[in-house]
C-alpha atoms as an extended CHARMM CRD file, in Angstrom:
* protein
*
       155  EXT
         1         1  MET       CA             92.6660000000      112.4330000000       57.9760000000  PROA      1               0.0000000000
         2         2  ALA       CA             95.9590000000      111.3340000000       58.5650000000  PROA      2               0.0000000000
         3         3  SER       CA             96.4290000000      109.5620000000       61.5620000000  PROA      3               0.0000000000
         4         4  TYR       CA             99.6210000000      108.3200000000       62.7590000000  PROA      4               0.0000000000
         5         5  ARG       CA            101.1700000000      106.4250000000       65.4490000000  PROA      5               0.0000000000
         6         6  SER       CA            102.8380000000      107.7980000000       68.5040000000  PROA      6               0.0000000000
         7         7  GLY       CA            104.5000000000      106.1650000000       70.9760000000  PROA      7               0.0000000000
         8         8  ALA       CA            107.9550000000      105.0580000000       70.9380000000  PROA      8               0.0000000000
         9         9  THR       CA            108.8690000000      101.8710000000       68.6840000000  PROA      9               0.0000000000
        10        10  PRO       CA            106.1830000000      102.5060000000       65.6100000000  PROA      10              0.0000000000
        11        11  ILE       CA            105.3480000000       99.6990000000       63.3130000000  PROA      11              0.0000000000
        12        12  PRO       CA            105.7410000000      100.2050000000       59.7510000000  PROA      12              0.0000000000
        13        13  ALA       CA            103.5170000000       99.6280000000       57.6610000000  PROA      13              0.0000000000
        14        14  ASP       CA            103.9040000000       96.8110000000       55.7000000000  PROA      14              0.0000000000
        15        15  ILE       CA            101.4950000000       98.0830000000       52.6630000000  PROA      15              0.0000000000
        16        16  ILE       CA            100.5360000000      101.6890000000       51.7280000000  PROA      16              0.0000000000
        17        17  THR       CA             97.9430000000      102.9830000000       49.0510000000  PROA      17              0.0000000000
        18        18  TYR       CA             99.1300000000      104.9200000000       45.8360000000  PROA      18              0.0000000000
        19        19  ARG       CA             96.4160000000      107.3550000000       44.5070000000  PROA      19              0.0000000000
        20        20  LEU       CA             96.5150000000      109.1610000000       40.9540000000  PROA      20              0.0000000000
        21        21  GLY       CA             93.0470000000      110.6460000000       40.1820000000  PROA      21              0.0000000000
        22        22  ASP       CA             90.7810000000      107.8160000000       41.2800000000  PROA      22              0.0000000000
        23        23  LYS       CA             92.5760000000      105.0080000000       40.3850000000  PROA      23              0.0000000000
        24        24  LEU       CA             93.7880000000      103.0230000000       44.1880000000  PROA      24              0.0000000000
        25        25  VAL       CA             97.2480000000      100.9580000000       44.1710000000  PROA      25              0.0000000000
        26        26  TYR       CA             98.0160000000       99.0630000000       47.4520000000  PROA      26              0.0000000000
        27        27  VAL       CA            102.2960000000       98.7950000000       46.9050000000  PROA      27              0.0000000000
        28        28  ARG       CA            104.8470000000       98.0000000000       49.7220000000  PROA      28              0.0000000000
        29        29  PRO       CA            106.3300000000      100.9150000000       51.3620000000  PROA      29              0.0000000000
        30        30  ALA       CA            109.2240000000      102.5700000000       49.7150000000  PROA      30              0.0000000000
        31        31  ASP       CA            112.6540000000      102.3070000000       50.8310000000  PROA      31              0.0000000000
        32        32  ASP       CA            113.0670000000      106.4650000000       50.0060000000  PROA      32              0.0000000000
        33        33  TYR       CA            112.1500000000      109.2210000000       47.5530000000  PROA      33              0.0000000000
        34        34  GLU       CA            113.6920000000      107.7300000000       44.6470000000  PROA      34              0.0000000000
        35        35  GLN       CA            112.6000000000      103.9280000000       45.2420000000  PROA      35              0.0000000000
        36        36  ALA       CA            108.8220000000      105.3920000000       45.8500000000  PROA      36              0.0000000000
        37        37  LEU       CA            108.8120000000      107.3870000000       42.2420000000  PROA      37              0.0000000000
        38        38  ASP       CA            109.6770000000      104.3500000000       40.3740000000  PROA      38              0.0000000000
        39        39  PHE       CA            106.5670000000      102.0390000000       42.2600000000  PROA      39              0.0000000000
        40        40  ALA       CA            104.4230000000      105.4460000000       40.6980000000  PROA      40              0.0000000000
        41        41  GLN       CA            105.6680000000      105.2940000000       37.1890000000  PROA      41              0.0000000000
        42        42  LYS       CA            106.1500000000      101.3240000000       37.3390000000  PROA      42              0.0000000000
        43        43  GLU       CA            102.3620000000      101.1730000000       38.7150000000  PROA      43              0.0000000000
        44        44  PHE       CA            100.0800000000      103.4600000000       36.7180000000  PROA      44              0.0000000000
        45        45  HSD       CA            103.1370000000      103.6920000000       33.3060000000  PROA      45              0.0000000000
        46        46  GLU       CA             99.8460000000      104.7980000000       31.2380000000  PROA      46              0.0000000000
        47        47  GLU       CA             99.5170000000      108.1970000000       33.7910000000  PROA      47              0.0000000000
        48        48  LEU       CA            103.4110000000      109.0270000000       34.1920000000  PROA      48              0.0000000000
        49        49  SER       CA            105.2350000000      107.7680000000       31.7260000000  PROA      49              0.0000000000
        50        50  THR       CA            106.0860000000      110.5840000000       29.4280000000  PROA      50              0.0000000000
        51        51  ILE       CA            106.4700000000      112.6120000000       32.5890000000  PROA      51              0.0000000000
        52        52  SER       CA            109.2370000000      113.8780000000       34.1340000000  PROA      52              0.0000000000
        53        53  ARG       CA            110.4780000000      112.8100000000       37.5910000000  PROA      53              0.0000000000
        54        54  GLU       CA            110.7440000000      115.9460000000       39.2140000000  PROA      54              0.0000000000
        55        55  ARG       CA            106.6000000000      116.9960000000       37.9130000000  PROA      55              0.0000000000
        56        56  ILE       CA            105.6740000000      114.2850000000       40.6370000000  PROA      56              0.0000000000
        57        57  SER       CA            104.9280000000      114.4880000000       44.3610000000  PROA      57              0.0000000000
        58        58  PHE       CA            103.9360000000      112.6140000000       47.4030000000  PROA      58              0.0000000000
        59        59  ASN       CA            100.9880000000      114.3990000000       49.6210000000  PROA      59              0.0000000000
        60        60  VAL       CA             99.3400000000      113.2170000000       52.6890000000  PROA      60              0.0000000000
        61        61  TYR       CA             96.2370000000      114.5500000000       54.7110000000  PROA      61              0.0000000000
        62        62  ALA       CA             96.7190000000      116.0310000000       57.8300000000  PROA      62              0.0000000000
        63        63  THR       CA             94.2450000000      117.2930000000       60.7100000000  PROA      63              0.0000000000
        64        64  MET       CA             95.8540000000      121.0530000000       61.2620000000  PROA      64              0.0000000000
        65        65  ASN       CA             94.5820000000      122.5700000000       64.3220000000  PROA      65              0.0000000000
        66        66  GLY       CA             91.1200000000      120.8490000000       63.1270000000  PROA      66              0.0000000000
        67        67  GLU       CA             90.8270000000      121.8110000000       58.9580000000  PROA      67              0.0000000000
        68        68  ARG       CA             92.1480000000      118.2410000000       57.0760000000  PROA      68              0.0000000000
        69        69  ARG       CA             95.4040000000      119.4140000000       54.2970000000  PROA      69              0.0000000000
        70        70  SER       CA             97.5070000000      117.3970000000       52.3720000000  PROA      70              0.0000000000
        71        71  VAL       CA            100.7470000000      118.0730000000       52.7390000000  PROA      71              0.0000000000
        72        72  ARG       CA            103.4150000000      117.1830000000       50.6940000000  PROA      72              0.0000000000
        73        73  ILE       CA            106.5940000000      114.7860000000       51.3200000000  PROA      73              0.0000000000
        74        74  SER       CA            109.7500000000      116.1390000000       50.2210000000  PROA      74              0.0000000000
        75        75  GLU       CA            112.2230000000      113.6390000000       49.0340000000  PROA      75              0.0000000000
        76        76  SER       CA            114.7390000000      113.9130000000       52.2560000000  PROA      76              0.0000000000
        77        77  ALA       CA            111.1330000000      114.2170000000       54.4510000000  PROA      77              0.0000000000
        78        78  TRP       CA            110.6400000000      110.5350000000       52.9690000000  PROA      78              0.0000000000
        79        79  ALA       CA            111.4790000000      108.2400000000       55.4530000000  PROA      79              0.0000000000
        80        80  PRO       CA            110.3520000000      109.3910000000       58.6930000000  PROA      80              0.0000000000
        81        81  ALA       CA            107.3660000000      110.5860000000       57.1580000000  PROA      81              0.0000000000
        82        82  VAL       CA            106.3020000000      106.5680000000       55.8340000000  PROA      82              0.0000000000
        83        83  ALA       CA            107.9310000000      104.8770000000       58.6910000000  PROA      83              0.0000000000
        84        84  ARG       CA            104.5860000000      107.3790000000       60.9160000000  PROA      84              0.0000000000
        85        85  LEU       CA            102.2960000000      106.1330000000       57.9570000000  PROA      85              0.0000000000
        86        86  LEU       CA             99.2690000000      103.2810000000       59.0750000000  PROA      86              0.0000000000
        87        87  ARG       CA             98.8940000000      100.1450000000       56.8760000000  PROA      87              0.0000000000
        88        88  GLY       CA             97.0330000000      101.2660000000       54.0500000000  PROA      88              0.0000000000
        89        89  GLU       CA             96.6930000000      104.4700000000       53.7920000000  PROA      89              0.0000000000
        90        90  VAL       CA             96.5370000000      107.0310000000       51.4090000000  PROA      90              0.0000000000
        91        91  ILE       CA             99.5040000000      108.6100000000       49.9010000000  PROA      91              0.0000000000
        92        92  ASP       CA             98.0200000000      110.8900000000       46.7100000000  PROA      92              0.0000000000
        93        93  ILE       CA             99.9250000000      111.3480000000       43.4460000000  PROA      93              0.0000000000
        94        94  SER       CA             99.3030000000      114.9820000000       41.9890000000  PROA      94              0.0000000000
        95        95  ILE       CA            101.3780000000      116.2170000000       38.5870000000  PROA      95              0.0000000000
        96        96  ARG       CA            103.0820000000      120.1130000000       39.6520000000  PROA      96              0.0000000000
        97        97  PRO       CA            102.6710000000      121.7200000000       36.3780000000  PROA      97              0.0000000000
        98        98  LEU       CA            105.2530000000      123.5960000000       33.6560000000  PROA      98              0.0000000000
        99        99  PRO       CA            108.4040000000      125.4500000000       35.3740000000  PROA      99              0.0000000000
       100       100  GLN       CA            107.2440000000      128.5940000000       32.7490000000  PROA      100             0.0000000000
       101       101  PRO       CA            110.1150000000      129.6920000000       30.6230000000  PROA      101             0.0000000000
       102       102  SER       CA            111.9690000000      133.2490000000       32.3370000000  PROA      102             0.0000000000
       103       103  GLY       CA            110.8830000000      136.1360000000       32.1650000000  PROA      103             0.0000000000
       104       104  THR       CA            107.3210000000      135.6060000000       31.3010000000  PROA      104             0.0000000000
       105       105  LYS       CA            106.6910000000      135.8500000000       34.7080000000  PROA      105             0.0000000000
       106       106  ASP       CA            106.6210000000      140.3630000000       34.5860000000  PROA      106             0.0000000000
       107       107  GLN       CA            105.0070000000      140.0680000000       31.2970000000  PROA      107             0.0000000000
       108       108  PRO       CA            101.2670000000      141.0330000000       31.9180000000  PROA      108             0.0000000000
       109       109  PRO       CA             98.8560000000      137.8820000000       29.6950000000  PROA      109             0.0000000000
       110       110  GLN       CA             98.2620000000      138.2160000000       26.7660000000  PROA      110             0.0000000000
       111       111  TYR       CA             94.1140000000      138.5450000000       25.6680000000  PROA      111             0.0000000000
       112       112  LEU       CA             94.2240000000      140.4070000000       22.2890000000  PROA      112             0.0000000000
       113       113  ASP       CA             95.8530000000      139.7450000000       19.1960000000  PROA      113             0.0000000000
       114       114  VAL       CA             98.2700000000      142.6740000000       17.8560000000  PROA      114             0.0000000000
       115       115  LEU       CA             96.3870000000      143.6690000000       14.7040000000  PROA      115             0.0000000000
       116       116  PRO       CA             99.0520000000      145.5910000000       11.5540000000  PROA      116             0.0000000000
       117       117  GLN       CA             99.6280000000      148.8740000000       11.2080000000  PROA      117             0.0000000000
       118       118  THR       CA             99.1210000000      150.7170000000        7.8700000000  PROA      118             0.0000000000
       119       119  ARG       CA            101.1420000000      152.5010000000        6.3320000000  PROA      119             0.0000000000
       120       120  LEU       CA            100.4560000000      156.4530000000        7.3800000000  PROA      120             0.0000000000
       121       121  SER       CA            100.4970000000      158.0420000000        4.0200000000  PROA      121             0.0000000000
       122       122  GLU       CA             96.9700000000      155.4860000000        3.3580000000  PROA      122             0.0000000000
       123       123  PRO       CA             94.2680000000      156.8110000000        4.1480000000  PROA      123             0.0000000000
       124       124  ARG       CA             91.4260000000      155.4370000000        6.6270000000  PROA      124             0.0000000000
       125       125  LEU       CA             87.5050000000      155.2240000000        4.0090000000  PROA      125             0.0000000000
       126       126  THR       CA             85.8970000000      154.7680000000        7.6460000000  PROA      126             0.0000000000
       127       127  PRO       CA             87.1350000000      156.3210000000       11.6830000000  PROA      127             0.0000000000
       128       128  THR       CA             87.9830000000      153.9130000000       13.7770000000  PROA      128             0.0000000000
       129       129  TYR       CA             85.2350000000      155.6630000000       16.9160000000  PROA      129             0.0000000000
       130       130  PRO       CA             81.4720000000      156.6960000000       16.6410000000  PROA      130             0.0000000000
       131       131  VAL       CA             80.8990000000      160.3980000000       14.4180000000  PROA      131             0.0000000000
       132       132  ARG       CA             78.1300000000      162.7660000000       15.9820000000  PROA      132             0.0000000000
       133       133  CYS       CA             76.7740000000      164.8760000000       12.9550000000  PROA      133             0.0000000000
       134       134  LYS       CA             76.3450000000      167.8080000000       13.3800000000  PROA      134             0.0000000000
       135       135  GLU       CA             74.9400000000      168.7430000000        9.9710000000  PROA      135             0.0000000000
       136       136  PRO       CA             71.4370000000      167.3880000000        8.7880000000  PROA      136             0.0000000000
       137       137  LEU       CA             72.0740000000      164.4510000000        6.4070000000  PROA      137             0.0000000000
       138       138  PRO       CA             71.4900000000      165.5750000000        2.3260000000  PROA      138             0.0000000000
       139       139  GLY       CA             68.2440000000      164.6620000000        1.4080000000  PROA      139             0.0000000000
       140       140  ARG       CA             67.0260000000      165.0290000000        4.9290000000  PROA      140             0.0000000000
       141       141  ARG       CA             64.9050000000      168.2280000000        6.1740000000  PROA      141             0.0000000000
       142       142  SER       CA             64.8380000000      170.5950000000        9.0820000000  PROA      142             0.0000000000
       143       143  ASP       CA             62.8460000000      170.6460000000       11.7130000000  PROA      143             0.0000000000
       144       144  LYS       CA             63.9880000000      173.2760000000       13.2780000000  PROA      144             0.0000000000
       145       145  GLY       CA             60.4830000000      175.4350000000       13.7530000000  PROA      145             0.0000000000
       146       146  SER       CA             59.1830000000      172.3880000000       15.4380000000  PROA      146             0.0000000000
       147       147  SER       CA             61.4810000000      171.0830000000       18.3910000000  PROA      147             0.0000000000
       148       148  ARG       CA             60.5660000000      168.8430000000       20.8200000000  PROA      148             0.0000000000
       149       149  HSD       CA             60.9200000000      169.2810000000       24.6610000000  PROA      149             0.0000000000
       150       150  TRP       CA             61.5330000000      166.3670000000       26.8830000000  PROA      150             0.0000000000
       151       151  PHE       CA             60.2250000000      167.2360000000       29.7290000000  PROA      151             0.0000000000
       152       152  ALA       CA             56.5750000000      167.5690000000       30.6900000000  PROA      152             0.0000000000
       153       153  GLY       CA             55.0850000000      170.4730000000       31.1700000000  PROA      153             0.0000000000
       154       154  LYS       CA             56.9360000000      171.4440000000       27.7800000000  PROA      154             0.0000000000
       155       155  SER       CA             55.0920000000      171.3820000000       24.5350000000  PROA      155             0.0000000000
């Protein structure tokens, strides 16, 4: 639960906590957003060294209308947001998904692979739809004289 300082002259926290997944580390509050990214990539080198800085974001939890919600800290709001944090308060680090290539948003997802089409001159040996025979199969005797009745009372 985020609890912010109130009052005219808040005392800046001398230490805050960065969290990435289940890992926690105490850090000195960064002066600006770029320095915060530096600290994050240094402290979580294994996880963040190959991630582009544009995909790394910082979030705090705040209670709004009685509901606890994650709020992302933008680059422009870094200094005032961090100045309001309490000592040891947690800043969550998250990795944003890769942006989709342009033009893929309007396309539906591809669920099935398209099978290669056969040439029209090639005859199909088997139909692609169920076929029902209207005539008895050769070698089977016809039961035209003995009809079955499926409803009760008829024989």
